[in-house]
C-alpha positions as CSV (number, residue, x, y, z in Angstrom):
1,M,2.6,-118.6,-6.3
2,R,1.6,-119.3,-3.1
3,Y,4.5,-120.5,-0.2
4,R,4.2,-121.5,2.9
5,V,6.5,-119.7,5.5
6,K,7.4,-120.3,8.9
7,A,8.5,-117.0,10.9
8,L,8.9,-115.7,14.1
9,R,6.9,-112.7,14.9
10,P,7.2,-110.2,17.7
11,G,5.1,-110.6,20.6
12,T,3.2,-114.2,18.9
13,G,6.2,-116.8,18.5
14,V,6.7,-118.8,15.5
15,T,3.4,-118.7,12.8
16,A,3.2,-120.9,10.2
17,T,1.2,-118.5,7.1
18,T,0.5,-118.5,3.8
19,V,1.9,-116.3,1.3
20,E,1.1,-114.9,-2.4
21,A,3.9,-113.8,-4.3
22,L,5.8,-114.3,-7.3
23,D,8.7,-115.5,-6.0
24,E,10.6,-116.2,-2.3
25,A,12.0,-113.1,-2.7
26,E,9.2,-111.0,-2.5
27,A,7.5,-113.1,-0.3
28,T,10.4,-113.0,2.0
29,A,11.0,-109.2,1.8
30,R,6.8,-108.6,2.2
31,L,7.2,-110.9,5.8
32,Q,10.3,-108.8,6.9
33,R,8.9,-105.5,6.3
34,E,5.8,-106.7,8.6
35,G,8.5,-107.7,11.8
36,A,9.1,-111.1,10.9
37,Q,11.6,-113.1,10.8
38,V,11.5,-116.3,8.2
39,L,12.5,-119.4,9.4
40,S,11.6,-121.8,6.5
41,I,9.7,-121.2,2.9
42,V,8.6,-123.7,0.8
43,A,6.5,-123.0,-3.0
44,D,3.3,-125.0,-2.2
45,R,2.5,-127.3,-5.4
46,G,0.1,-129.9,-5.6
47,R,-2.1,-128.7,-2.5
48,W,-4.8,-126.5,-4.0
49,L,-7.5,-128.6,-4.8
50,A,-6.9,-130.3,-1.3
51,A,-6.9,-126.9,0.2
52,R,-10.0,-126.1,-1.9
53,R,-11.9,-129.0,-0.4
54,A,-10.8,-128.5,3.3
55,R,-11.1,-124.5,3.5
56,F,-12.1,-123.3,6.8
57,P,-15.5,-121.6,6.6
58,L,-14.7,-118.3,7.7
59,L,-17.6,-116.2,7.1
60,L,-20.0,-118.8,8.8
61,F,-17.4,-118.7,11.9
62,S,-17.6,-115.2,12.3
63,Q,-21.2,-114.8,12.0
64,E,-21.8,-117.7,14.8
65,L,-19.2,-116.2,16.8
66,I,-20.6,-112.5,16.6
67,A,-24.2,-113.9,17.1
68,L,-22.6,-116.2,20.5
69,L,-20.6,-113.0,22.0
70,D,-23.6,-110.6,21.2
71,A,-25.9,-113.2,23.5
72,G,-23.7,-112.5,26.5
73,L,-21.3,-115.4,26.1
74,T,-17.2,-115.1,26.9
75,L,-14.7,-115.2,24.0
76,T,-13.5,-119.0,25.5
77,E,-17.7,-120.4,26.1
78,A,-18.2,-119.0,22.6
79,L,-15.4,-121.0,20.9
80,E,-16.0,-123.6,22.9
81,T,-19.7,-123.9,22.0
82,L,-18.9,-123.3,18.1
83,G,-16.2,-126.4,18.7
84,E,-19.1,-128.6,20.2
85,K,-21.4,-128.0,17.4
86,E,-19.0,-128.5,14.3
87,S,-19.7,-131.3,12.3
88,R,-16.5,-130.9,10.2
89,T,-13.4,-132.8,12.0
90,E,-11.0,-130.3,10.1
91,S,-13.0,-126.9,11.6
92,R,-13.1,-128.7,15.1
93,Q,-9.5,-129.2,15.1
94,M,-9.3,-125.8,14.0
95,I,-11.5,-124.2,16.9
96,E,-9.6,-126.8,19.5
97,R,-6.0,-125.3,18.2
98,L,-7.3,-121.9,18.8
99,L,-8.4,-122.6,22.7
100,A,-5.1,-124.4,23.2
101,T,-3.1,-121.5,22.3
102,M,-5.5,-119.1,24.4
103,R,-5.4,-121.3,27.5
104,E,-1.1,-121.0,27.1
105,G,-1.9,-117.1,27.9
106,R,-2.2,-115.8,24.1
107,P,-4.6,-113.4,22.7
108,F,-7.0,-114.3,20.1
109,S,-5.4,-112.3,17.9
110,A,-2.2,-114.0,18.6
111,A,-4.1,-117.5,18.1
112,L,-5.5,-116.5,15.1
113,A,-2.1,-116.0,13.5
114,L,-0.6,-118.9,14.3
115,Q,-3.3,-120.0,12.0
116,G,-2.5,-118.7,9.2
117,D,-3.9,-121.2,6.3
118,A,-7.2,-120.2,7.8
119,F,-7.5,-117.1,8.6
120,P,-6.1,-114.2,6.7
121,P,-3.2,-111.2,8.1
122,L,-5.8,-108.7,7.9
123,Y,-8.3,-110.4,10.2
124,A,-6.3,-110.7,12.6
125,A,-5.0,-107.4,12.6
126,T,-8.6,-106.2,12.9
127,V,-9.1,-109.0,16.1
128,R,-5.9,-107.5,17.2
129,A,-7.2,-103.6,17.5
130,A,-10.6,-104.9,18.7
131,E,-8.8,-106.3,21.7
132,S,-7.1,-103.3,22.8
133,T,-10.6,-101.4,22.5
134,G,-12.9,-104.3,23.9
135,D,-15.6,-104.0,20.9
136,L,-14.8,-107.3,19.1
137,S,-17.9,-108.4,18.2
138,P,-18.2,-105.1,16.0
139,A,-15.0,-105.8,14.8
140,L,-15.9,-108.9,13.2
141,A,-19.1,-107.5,11.8
142,R,-17.3,-105.0,10.3
143,Y,-14.7,-107.6,8.7
144,V,-17.9,-110.1,7.6
145,G,-19.3,-106.4,5.7
146,Y,-16.1,-106.1,4.3
147,Q,-15.4,-109.2,3.3
148,N,-19.1,-110.1,1.9
149,Q,-18.4,-106.8,-0.2
150,I,-15.3,-108.0,-1.7
151,D,-17.0,-110.8,-2.9
152,A,-20.0,-109.1,-4.7
153,V,-17.4,-107.7,-6.4
154,K,-15.7,-110.4,-7.9
155,K,-18.9,-112.0,-8.3
156,K,-20.2,-108.9,-10.8
157,V,-16.9,-109.2,-12.7
158,L,-17.0,-113.5,-12.9
159,S,-21.0,-113.2,-13.9
160,A,-19.8,-111.0,-16.8
161,S,-17.1,-113.4,-18.1
162,I,-19.2,-116.2,-17.8
163,Y,-20.9,-115.7,-21.3
164,P,-17.9,-114.5,-23.1
165,L,-16.0,-117.7,-22.2
166,L,-18.9,-119.8,-22.8
167,L,-19.0,-118.3,-26.5
168,I,-15.7,-118.8,-27.2
169,G,-15.7,-122.3,-25.7
170,V,-18.4,-123.2,-28.1
171,G,-17.1,-121.3,-31.2
172,T,-13.9,-123.6,-30.6
173,L,-15.4,-126.6,-30.3
174,V,-17.4,-125.9,-34.0
175,I,-14.5,-124.6,-35.6
176,G,-12.1,-127.7,-34.7
177,F,-15.1,-129.7,-35.9
178,L,-15.1,-128.1,-39.2
179,L,-11.6,-128.3,-39.5
180,G,-11.3,-131.2,-37.8
181,Y,-13.7,-133.7,-39.6
182,V,-15.7,-131.7,-41.8
183,V,-12.7,-130.4,-43.9
184,P,-11.3,-133.6,-44.6
185,R,-14.0,-135.1,-46.2
186,F,-14.7,-132.5,-48.4
187,A,-10.8,-132.9,-49.3
188,T,-11.4,-136.4,-50.2
189,V,-14.5,-135.6,-52.7
190,Y,-12.4,-132.4,-54.4
191,A,-9.3,-134.4,-54.9
192,D,-11.6,-137.2,-56.9
193,A,-13.1,-134.6,-58.6
194,G,-10.2,-133.0,-60.2
195,R,-11.4,-129.7,-60.6
196,D,-9.6,-126.6,-60.4
197,L,-10.2,-125.2,-57.1
198,P,-9.9,-121.6,-55.8
199,W,-6.3,-120.9,-54.1
200,M,-8.3,-120.4,-50.5
201,S,-9.9,-123.3,-50.9
202,K,-6.9,-125.1,-52.1
203,M,-5.5,-124.3,-48.4
204,L,-8.3,-125.1,-46.6
205,L,-8.4,-128.4,-48.7
206,A,-4.3,-128.7,-48.6
207,W,-5.1,-128.5,-44.5
208,G,-8.0,-131.4,-44.6
209,Q,-5.9,-133.9,-46.7
210,A,-2.4,-133.2,-43.7
211,V,-5.7,-134.2,-40.9
212,E,-6.8,-137.0,-42.9
213,A,-3.0,-138.0,-43.8
214,H,-1.3,-137.3,-40.0
215,G,-4.9,-136.5,-38.0
216,V,-3.2,-138.3,-34.9
217,W,0.0,-136.5,-35.0
218,I,-1.6,-133.2,-35.7
219,L,-3.6,-134.2,-32.5
220,L,-0.8,-134.9,-30.1
221,G,0.8,-131.8,-31.2
222,A,-2.4,-129.5,-30.7
223,V,-2.8,-131.3,-27.0
224,T,0.6,-130.7,-26.5
225,V,0.6,-126.9,-27.5
226,I,-2.4,-126.7,-25.0
227,A,-0.8,-128.3,-22.1
228,G,2.4,-126.3,-23.0
229,F,0.4,-123.1,-22.6
230,V,-1.4,-124.4,-19.4
231,M,2.3,-125.4,-17.9
232,A,3.3,-121.6,-19.1
233,L,0.5,-120.1,-17.6
234,A,1.1,-121.8,-14.1
235,Q,4.8,-120.0,-14.2
236,P,5.3,-117.4,-12.0
237,V,7.3,-115.5,-14.5
238,T,4.5,-116.2,-17.0
239,R,1.6,-115.0,-15.3
240,A,3.7,-111.6,-14.3
241,A,4.5,-111.2,-17.6
242,L,1.1,-111.1,-18.4
243,T,0.1,-108.9,-15.6
244,R,2.7,-106.4,-16.8
245,L,1.4,-106.5,-20.4
246,A,-2.5,-105.9,-18.8
247,W,-1.4,-102.9,-16.8
248,R,0.0,-101.3,-20.0
249,T,-2.7,-101.7,-21.8
250,P,-4.1,-98.1,-22.0
251,A,-8.0,-99.0,-21.2
252,I,-7.6,-102.2,-19.2
253,G,-4.5,-101.2,-17.1
254,E,-6.3,-98.1,-15.9
255,H,-9.1,-99.8,-14.7
256,L,-7.0,-102.7,-13.3
257,R,-5.5,-100.2,-11.2
258,T,-8.8,-98.6,-10.0
259,F,-10.0,-102.4,-8.8
260,E,-6.8,-103.1,-7.1
261,L,-7.2,-99.3,-5.1
262,A,-10.7,-99.6,-4.7
263,R,-10.2,-103.3,-2.5
264,F,-7.1,-101.6,-1.1
265,Y,-9.0,-98.6,0.2
266,R,-12.0,-100.9,1.7
267,S,-9.1,-103.1,3.8
268,L,-6.9,-99.8,4.7
269,G,-10.9,-98.4,5.8
270,M,-11.8,-101.2,7.7
271,L,-8.6,-101.0,9.4
272,L,-8.6,-97.0,10.4
273,T,-12.5,-97.2,12.0
274,G,-11.1,-100.5,14.0
275,G,-8.7,-97.9,15.8
276,I,-5.1,-98.8,14.0
277,P,-3.0,-95.9,13.4
278,I,-2.8,-95.0,9.6
279,V,0.9,-96.2,9.2
280,S,0.4,-99.4,10.9
281,A,-2.5,-100.2,8.5
282,L,-1.2,-99.7,5.7
283,G,1.9,-101.8,6.7
284,M,-0.8,-104.5,6.7
285,V,-2.3,-103.9,3.6
286,S,0.3,-103.2,1.6
287,G,0.4,-107.2,0.5
288,L,-2.9,-106.5,-0.6
289,L,-1.3,-104.5,-3.7
290,S,0.9,-105.8,-6.9
291,A,4.3,-105.3,-7.3
292,H,3.5,-102.0,-9.9
293,L,1.5,-100.6,-6.5
294,R,3.5,-101.6,-3.1
295,S,6.2,-99.4,-3.8
296,G,4.0,-97.0,-3.8
297,A,2.6,-98.0,-0.1
298,S,6.4,-97.7,1.0
299,V,6.7,-94.0,-0.1
300,A,3.6,-93.5,1.1
301,M,4.6,-94.4,4.8
302,D,7.8,-92.6,5.1
303,A,6.2,-89.8,3.8
304,M,3.8,-89.8,6.4
305,R,6.5,-90.6,9.1
306,R,7.7,-87.1,7.6
307,G,4.7,-85.6,8.9
308,E,3.3,-84.7,5.4
309,S,-0.6,-85.6,5.1
310,I,-2.1,-88.5,4.4
311,S,-3.5,-87.6,0.8
312,A,-0.5,-85.7,0.0
313,A,1.4,-88.7,1.2
314,F,-0.6,-91.2,-0.7
315,A,-0.2,-88.8,-3.7
316,H,3.6,-89.0,-3.4
317,G,2.8,-93.1,-4.0
318,A,0.5,-92.8,-6.6
319,L,-1.9,-94.7,-4.6
320,T,-4.4,-92.0,-5.2
321,T,-7.3,-91.2,-8.1
322,P,-8.7,-87.9,-8.2
323,V,-11.6,-88.8,-6.6
324,A,-10.0,-90.0,-4.0
325,A,-7.5,-87.6,-3.3
326,R,-10.8,-85.1,-2.8
327,L,-12.4,-87.3,-0.7
328,M,-9.2,-87.6,1.5
329,R,-8.8,-84.3,2.0
330,V,-12.1,-84.0,3.2
331,G,-12.0,-87.3,5.6
332,E,-8.7,-84.8,7.2
333,K,-11.0,-82.2,7.8
334,S,-13.5,-83.8,9.4
335,G,-11.3,-86.9,11.4
336,R,-13.1,-89.4,9.3
337,M,-10.7,-90.5,7.3
338,G,-11.8,-94.4,8.1
339,E,-15.5,-94.4,6.4
340,M,-14.0,-91.8,4.0
341,M,-12.0,-94.8,2.5
342,E,-15.0,-97.2,2.6
343,R,-16.8,-94.0,0.8
344,I,-13.8,-93.7,-2.1
345,A,-14.4,-97.9,-2.5
346,I,-18.2,-98.2,-2.9
347,F,-17.3,-95.1,-5.7
348,H,-14.4,-97.0,-7.1
349,D,-16.5,-100.3,-7.2
350,E,-19.4,-98.7,-8.6
351,E,-17.4,-97.1,-11.1
352,M,-15.6,-100.5,-12.2
353,A,-19.0,-102.6,-12.0
354,R,-20.0,-99.8,-14.9
355,W,-17.4,-100.2,-16.4
356,V,-17.4,-104.3,-16.7
357,D,-21.1,-103.8,-17.6
358,W,-20.2,-101.7,-20.5
359,F,-17.0,-103.9,-21.7
360,T,-19.5,-107.0,-21.5
361,R,-22.3,-105.4,-23.8
362,L,-19.3,-104.2,-26.7
363,F,-17.4,-107.5,-26.5
364,E,-19.7,-110.4,-26.4
365,P,-21.5,-108.9,-29.9
366,L,-17.5,-108.1,-31.2
367,L,-17.4,-111.7,-30.4
368,M,-19.9,-113.5,-32.1
369,V,-19.4,-111.0,-34.9
370,F,-15.8,-112.7,-35.0
371,I,-16.8,-115.9,-34.6
372,G,-19.8,-116.1,-37.1
373,L,-17.0,-114.5,-39.6
374,T,-14.8,-117.4,-39.1
375,I,-17.0,-120.1,-39.3
376,G,-18.9,-118.7,-42.1
377,L,-15.4,-118.2,-44.1
378,I,-14.6,-122.1,-43.5
379,V,-18.1,-122.7,-45.1
380,V,-17.7,-120.6,-48.0
381,L,-14.5,-122.1,-49.0
382,L,-15.7,-125.1,-48.8
383,Y,-18.6,-124.8,-51.1
384,M,-17.0,-122.2,-53.1
385,P,-16.1,-125.5,-56.1
386,I,-20.1,-126.3,-55.8
387,F,-20.6,-122.5,-56.5
388,D,-18.4,-122.6,-59.7
389,L,-19.6,-126.2,-60.7
390,A,-23.0,-124.6,-60.6
391,G,-21.9,-121.7,-62.4
392,S,-20.3,-123.6,-65.2
393,I,-23.3,-125.9,-65.9
394,Q,-25.6,-122.5,-66.4
């Protein structure tokens, strides 16, 4: 669930941000680990569609800001230029709020942190690291590349799921049409015929007679069940239970872990490349991990504070794969851990893409066979009395 939080952060003052968590306790604990003192926390209900419509175009803003900075403008001049050309009122007001905060003497990263709804904590952390080195434009370019790669992986997964969802939707409509319209008509015809029917046909036609007699109540019951299912899915407890079930499924759980770790490695690599120390970077990106892996991040940070190597600390926290562990050891020897984290993420993204492709190639034919057999069984059961009648005539 999404929570709107006001928190007091050292060095930046009171900030408003949005946090995704299972409950208020988890959201509060996550912010406290980041050193923030929570002032208020409210569940954000019923504002999802409005947030989608008024969403700040972060990538476009970053790309335009990079272009202006590379052209030689100062940060303030670049923001003023973007504010003047912005046609959307919400975006223009957002840029004006950034400028107003900076004119108070606060750094750009602090201004971004105050607008937590539009700028993710990872974005503000990237800018904060760049402010100490003076390479804001390359840092923003790294974030744009990072977000494009994350979006590309999500699009692959989404595009792979469209066709199965379409098959399920069409199959459900066809089966619903047969059970809700065709079967009741056949039930009326066979009831007048007075012939003995096979047992399975009797069961199907009994359903048809029930729909004919109580169709409105059955429809209301079906709508109630669907609405209850949707409402249950909207509850954090239900989603958490389904997530735990998916993680415990042998094949699916391992690939979910790989997908999550790939995003984690990519985020961590971007911060390390920007010059943020490993322990601080790990604390910043630990919020990207689910509850199953977040405790491992704390274990890894404690291990590194005790002087253990990065690869050993990550192994203690169960944040590695066999490939990741080997590449981390290489990164420790070469001193290019940020680059190595990026390579690990690329490897696992490609692995995930291959698995999604294989799964959809296997799942789609099985789904088509299941839907076809279900429809065929209904049709055969409807026509079995006709076949029986034809056999008796011969």
